[in-house]
C-alpha positions in Angstrom: 0.5 -17.3 -27.4 -2.1 -16.0 -25.2 -2.5 -12.2 -24.4 -1.7 -11.2 -20.9 -4.5 -10.3 -18.3 -4.9 -6.9 -18.4 -4.7 -5.1 -15.1 -7.7 -4.5 -13.1 -8.2 -0.7 -11.8 -10.8 0.5 -9.7 -12.2 3.9 -9.8 -14.2 5.3 -6.4 -15.1 8.5 -6.9 -18.4 10.2 -7.3 -17.6 13.4 -9.6 -18.7 11.4 -12.8 -16.5 13.6 -14.8 -13.6 12.9 -12.7 -14.5 9.4 -12.8 -14.7 9.5 -17.0 -11.9 11.0 -17.5 -9.6 8.5 -15.4 -11.9 5.8 -17.2 -10.6 7.0 -20.3 -7.0 7.6 -19.5 -6.7 4.1 -18.3 -8.8 2.1 -20.9 -6.5 3.9 -23.5 -3.9 2.6 -21.7 -4.9 -1.1 -21.5 -5.9 -1.4 -17.9 -9.1 -3.2 -17.3 -11.4 -0.6 -15.2 -14.9 -0.2 -13.3 -16.0 2.7 -11.4 -17.7 3.0 -8.0 -19.7 6.5 -7.2 -19.9 5.7 -3.7 -17.9 3.9 -1.0 -20.4 1.2 -0.3 -20.3 0.2 -3.9 -16.7 0.4 -3.7 -16.3 -2.2 -1.0 -18.3 -4.0 -2.9 -16.5 -4.3 -6.1 -12.8 -4.7 -4.4 -14.9 -8.3 -3.5 -16.4 -9.2 -6.8 -13.5 -7.5 -9.1 -10.4 -8.0 -6.9 -8.4 -4.7 -8.5 -4.9 -4.6 -8.4 -5.2 -1.0 -8.0 -7.5 1.2 -6.5 -8.1 4.9 -7.3 -9.7 6.3 -4.5 -11.1 9.5 -4.0 -11.6 11.0 -0.3 -14.8 12.7 -0.5 -17.2 10.4 -0.6 -20.9 11.0 -0.4 -21.6 7.6 1.5 -19.1 7.8 4.1 -15.3 9.0 4.4 -12.9 7.7 2.0 -10.3 7.0 4.7 -12.6 5.1 6.2 -12.7 3.1 2.9 -9.0 3.0 2.3 -8.8 1.4 5.8 -11.0 -1.5 4.9 -9.4 -2.1 1.7 -6.1 -2.2 3.2 -7.0 -4.4 5.6 -8.9 -6.9 3.4 -7.1 -6.9 0.0 -4.1 -6.9 -1.7 -4.8 -4.2 -4.2 -1.9 -0.9 -4.3 -4.6 2.3 -2.8 -3.7 5.8 -4.8 -5.7 8.3 -2.7 -7.4 11.2 -5.0 -8.3 14.4 -3.0 -8.6 18.3 -3.8 -6.5 18.4 -0.5 -2.6 18.8 -0.7 -2.0 19.2 3.1 0.6 17.3 5.1 -1.8 16.1 7.4 -4.2 14.5 5.2 -1.5 12.7 3.5 -0.3 11.1 6.7 -3.5 10.4 7.7 -4.2 8.2 4.3 -0.7 7.3 4.4 -0.9 5.8 7.6 -4.6 3.9 7.4 -2.7 1.9 4.3 -2.4 4.0 1.1 0.1 3.6 -1.0 0.3 7.2 -2.7 -1.7 10.1 -3.3 -2.4 12.4 -5.7 -4.1 15.8 -5.7 -6.8 17.2 -8.4 -6.0 18.7 -10.7 -4.1 16.0 -12.2 -2.7 15.3 -15.8 -3.3 11.6 -17.3 0.8 11.4 -17.5 0.9 11.9 -13.8 -1.8 9.2 -13.3 -0.7 6.8 -15.5 2.9 7.5 -14.5 1.8 6.2 -10.3 0.2 3.6 -11.4 2.9 2.2 -13.9 5.5 2.7 -10.7 3.0 0.3 -8.5 3.6 -2.5 -10.9 6.9 -2.2 -11.3 7.4 -2.6 -7.6 4.8 -5.0 -7.3 7.5 -7.2 -10.2 10.1 -6.5 -8.0 9.1 -7.8 -5.1 7.7 -10.6 -7.1 11.0 -11.6 -8.4 12.6 -11.2 -5.3 10.2 -14.2 -3.5 8.9 -17.1 -5.2 8.4 -18.9 -1.8 6.3 -16.4 -0.4 7.9 -17.0 3.3 10.7 -15.4 4.8 12.0 -16.2 8.1 13.2 -13.2 10.4 14.5 -14.8 14.0 12.1 -16.3 15.7 8.6 -15.0 13.3 7.9 -15.9 9.5 6.2 -13.9 7.4 4.3 -15.2 4.9 3.2 -13.1 1.8 -0.2 -15.2 0.7 -1.6 -14.7 4.1 -0.1 -10.8 4.9 0.9 -12.4 8.1 3.5 -12.6 10.8 3.6 -15.9 12.5 5.4 -17.2 16.0 4.8 -20.5 17.3 0.9 -20.9 16.5 0.4 -17.2 17.0 -0.5 -15.3 14.1 -0.6 -11.4 13.4 -2.6 -10.3 10.4 -0.4 -6.7 8.3 -2.0 -4.7 5.9 0.1 -4.5 2.0 2.6 -1.6 3.7 3.1 -3.1 7.2 3.9 -6.6 5.0 6.0 -4.7 2.3 8.3 -2.4 5.2 8.7 -5.6 7.4 9.7 -7.6 4.5 12.6 -5.0 3.4 13.6 -4.2 6.9 13.8 -8.0 7.2 15.9 -8.5 3.6 18.4 -6.1 5.4 20.0 -8.4 7.5 20.2 -5.9 10.6 21.6 -3.1 8.1 20.5 0.2 9.3 18.1 1.6 6.7 17.6 5.2 6.2 14.0 6.8 6.1 15.2 7.7 2.4 15.7 4.3 1.8 12.8 2.8 3.0 10.3 5.3 1.4 11.9 4.5 -1.8 12.2 0.9 -1.8 8.2 0.2 -0.2 7.0 3.7 -1.2 9.0 4.4 -3.9 9.2 7.7 -3.1 7.0 9.4 -6.3 5.2 11.9 -4.5 7.2 13.1 -1.9 5.7 11.2 0.7 6.8 12.7 4.6 9.0 10.8 6.1 6.7 10.2 9.2 4.9 8.1 7.6 7.5 5.6 8.2 7.7 6.2 11.8 3.6 5.6 11.9 3.9 2.1 10.3 7.0 1.3 12.5 5.0 1.8 15.5 2.2 -0.7 13.9 4.3 -3.2 13.0 6.0 -2.7 17.0 3.1 -3.6 18.2 1.8 -6.4 16.3 5.2 -8.5 17.3 4.3 -7.7 20.4 0.8 -9.3 20.1 2.7 -12.6 18.9 5.0 -12.0 21.7 7.8 -12.7 18.9 11.8 -11.7 20.2 12.2 -9.8 17.2 12.6 -6.1 17.0 12.7 -3.0 14.8 15.3 -0.6 16.3 15.3 3.0 15.6 18.4 5.4 15.6 17.3 9.4 15.8 17.2 10.7 12.9 18.8 8.5 10.8 16.0 5.4 10.2 15.5 1.8 11.5 17.4 -2.3 11.2 15.8 -5.1 12.3 17.3 -7.1 15.3 16.5 -10.7 15.7 18.6 -11.0 18.7 
């Protein structure tokens, strides 16, 4: 029996000491790693290396790490772990709103880093186990996993990886009211105290894209509690 292919992890970090620390820890844990010292090099490696996980430093020398995050979220099906020396809620909300999956603050231990990545992979496997066909009919729209799109009557809207997982989870609820805590647990895995307002940011983005395809499908909110999907 052939050995399983190692999970690919891309490190985008301009500090060589931090990058070396991350690579050593990940390599020892069996991950296939690459390092990019700036945003431009990182985006090129995303296309070439096709990482399953990206460790992305916010402070890069050539461009904002948040801009890099946006481009990765829009073009790749990678889990994005933002790395920063700042721990303010505003920075977390901004990064998570742009498509990052999680946020880790320097300094961090090897155990914390490995735990975050392991949680990403567990979530991916649960998602794969729930869906073998890659399509989910929700009212008058269809979610297509391979393309990360929602489609309706010939119209199509592209979703980020987080937007896709969020809409899929709401759809599996079959109209059930889901609390923000439930959403964070399933979609974000809630491993870093993700602010609940980040759910509202992504719901607003999904509502706009549903409007773009003129869907009857609606995401209804219950003030102070959460959301449910109404197929009408």
